[in-house]
N, C-alpha and C positions, 0 to 999 in steps of 0.2 A: 115375339121378336128375339132374335139371338144377338147378343153383344158381340160385334165383330172382333173387337180387340181381345176379349176373353177367349173366343173360339180360336183366334190366331195363336194366342199364347199357349193354349192347351195343346193344339195340334203340333205347334213348334216344339213344345217341351216333350211331347210324346216321341216325336221323331228324333230329337236330340238325345234323349235318354236311351232310346233303342240303339242308336249308333254309338253312344258311349259304351253300352253293354257289349256291342260287337267289337269295339276297339279294345276293351278289356279282355275279351276272348282271344283276340289276335295277340295281344301283349303276353297273355298267360300261356300261349301255345295250344290253347284248347279249340281254336276255331277250325283247324284242319280236320281233326277227328269229328267234330260236330257236323261240319259240312259233308264229310264223307258219309256219316250216318244218315243225314237228310236225303242225300242222293240215293243211298242204298234203300231207304224206305220207299222210294219212287221207282225202284228197279233200274237205276241208272248208275253209270260209273262217273266219278267226279273228274272233270277235265281241268279243274282249277287248282293252282298251288299258290300258297301265300308268300309274299315278300317279307323281309324283315320289318318288324314294327318300327314306325317312325312317329314320334310324338307330334311333329308338325303336320304330318298327313292326317293323323287322328284328329287333331284340333280343327283342321280345315274341314274334314268330313262332318264333324259334329256341328260346326258353325254353319256350313252350307245347308245341311239338312234341317237345322233348326230354323234358319231364315226362310227356306222354301216351305217348311211346315207352317210357319206363321202366315206367309202369303196365301197358301192354299186354304188354311183355316179361315182367314179373313174373307177370302173370295167366296168360299162355300156359305159362310154366314150371310154375306151380302146377297148372294143369289137366293138363299132361303128366304130372307126378309123381303126381297123384291117379289118373289113368287107367292108369298103368303101375306100380302098386304090386306088390311081390312078396309 
C-alpha cells in the first residue's frame, strides 16, 4: 500500500521545486540560453522568448504546480492501492 498523502506531498514537492528552479533561471537570465540549447540539441530553432521576471507570476507558477502535483500524486497512489488490493 502506498500512503496517498506522502505520495501527494512528494510529487507536489518535486514539481514545486522543479518550477522554483525554472523561476530562478528566468530571474537570473539563464533560461533563454538554456532553452535555446535544449532546442538546438533537438535540431530545432527556439520560437519562444521570455518576458520580464515577475515574482507574483513565479509564486503562482510554483503554487499551482505544487497543488496539481499533490493531486496527481494522491490520485496515482489511490489508483495503485485500488488495483493492488490483497
